[in-house]
C-alpha positions, 0 to 999 in steps of 0.5 A, a space after each residue: 530615253 532613246 539612247 537607253 532603249 538602244 543600249 537595252 536592245 543591244 544588250 539583249 542580243 549580246 553574248 553576255 545576255 545569252 550567257 546570263 539568261 542560260 545561267 538564270 534558267 540553270 540556277 532556277 531549275 537546280 534551286 527548285 530541285 533542292 526543294 524537299 518533296 511535298 510528299 515528304 513534307 507531309 503537305 496535303 494538296 490544296 485542291 481536289 483532283 477534279 479542280 487540278 484536272 480542269 485547270 491543267 486540261 484548260 492550260 493544255 488546250 489553250 497551249 494547243 490553240 496558241 500554237 496552231 501550226 501542229 493542228 494545221 499540219 495534222 489537218 493538212 495531212 488528213 486532207 492530203 492523205 484522204 484525197 491521195 488514197 481517194 484518187 489512187 483507188 477511185 471507184 474500185 468497182 466489183 471486178 477482180 482487180 478491185 479485190 487487190 485495190 480494196 485490200 491495198 487501200 484498207 492496209 494503206 489507211 492503217 499504215 497512214 493512221 498508225 505511223 502519223 500518230 507519232 506526233 503524240 510522242 511530244 506530249 510528255 517530252 516537251 514539258 518534262 522539266 516544267 512538270 517535274 518542277 511543278 510536281 516538286 513544289 506540290 502544285 498538283 497530282 501526277 494523275 491530274 497532269 497525266 490525264 489532262 495532258 493526254 486527253 487534251 489532244 484526243 478530240 483533235 485526233 478523233 476529228 482528224 481521223 474522221 476527216 480522213 475516213 470520210 474523204 477516202 471512203 466515198 472517193 474509193 467507193 467502199 460499201 455504201 451503207 450506214 452500218 459499213 461506214 460506221 464500223 469503218 470510222 469506228 475502226 479507224 478511230 480506235 486504231 488511231 487512239 490505240 497507236 497514239 496511246 502507244 507513242 504516249 506510253 513511249 514518250 512517258 517512259 523513255 529518258 529523251 526524245 532521241 530514244 523515243 524517235 527510235 522506239 516508235 517507228 521500229 515497233 510499228 514496222 514490226 507490227 505491220 509485218 504481223 498484220 496479215 497483209 505481208 505474211 499469212 498468219 498461219 505460215 508464221 513459225 511457232 516461236 514468233 507467231 505469238 507476236 501477232 497478238 501484239 500487232 495493232 495492224 492485225 486486229 485493225 486489218 481484220 476488222 476493216 477487211 471483214 467489214 468491207 468484204 463480207 457480203 460482196 460478190 465480184 464479177 469475173 469477165 473473160 478478160 480476167 480469165 485470160 489474165 489468169 491463164 497468162 500467168 501459167 507456164 506454156 505447157 499448162 496454158 495449152 491444156 487450159 485455154 480450150 476450157 477457159 470458158 469453164 474456169 471458175 472465177 478466181 475470187 467469186 466473193 469476199 468470204 473467199 478472199 478473207 479465207 485465203 488471207 486467213 483474215 476470218 479467224 477473229 470476229 470483227 467485233 472481237 478485233 475491235 474489242 482488242 483495239 479498245 483494250 490496247 487503247 486502255 492498256 497503253 494509256 495505263 502503262 503510260 500513266 504507270 511509267 510517268 508515276 515511276 519517273 515522278 517517284 524517282 524524281 521525288 526521292 531524289 534519284 532522278 534530279 539529274 533528269 531536270 537539268 536544263 536542256 539546250 533551248 533557243 536563245 531567249 526562249 522561256 519555259 512553257 507555261 510561264 
């Protein structure tokens, strides 16, 4: 018995076993691809949409719990970034320097949350072969799989966004009121969900993970240019100004900035005035220094700052409404993209998409 066990273990690690396992996976997938689609066979699903959604949601949730590394990494990122922002912009105060500090902190919050959402790109990419095979066999509807799989990650996304928001909000010293805190957290959560919906859409639409890894960062980088931080929106040429309406950064930044800066009055010390004078050329400085005590405060209140940056063109609640719209629209487009790919596969045009990918030796298909 011991000798037989040793022989079995030796075979499992041999090149012949590796080749055999790869061939088995290949033939299982190719054999499944020849099955006549359930829709063409006129089959009716044995269970309702609700039952399919419930089972698939539970499977996706359990799979996430069985592999906690990703969740632990996301939690660690939220804690680390929240503490980092809090330390860098700690207790900003109400001086003139706090105007720039508050603006930079808010934009960094958006950048961090939007770019970190790219982890959701894997939602429909990592199980595409399994989904195509189960869908070919008529196991469930495409809609049940899509909504169960995409919504299973949403609670974690909201929880981590709230964790990040609460840590940095109090450490930075933003406006301390329940209303301002609520709007800030709502803005960050909607921004996170809208960005996640975009990357889910990309993951459902593109043929492979390499294409997805390119399209996600490029789109977010372009969106950041039209957010109102790097460029003044009114200075954009007419032929590219329409791109501002495709930017998650623009609506998120306007909502956060208006929530934070409206109603704030900033102090202006003599040192602030001297710093402003030092930026002038020598000839102008000579005439201004004797009237320095009469100079107005560069940024007396938050409304002035918003007006200069042109971040008061859209109402705060309208901006939040746009974020909600993008969240729903990107999810709907992601569903349409997955339906389109599924339709091609059922018609036999996309069977090449379920060719087995290179997997680690001995790896099993997820969900089996």
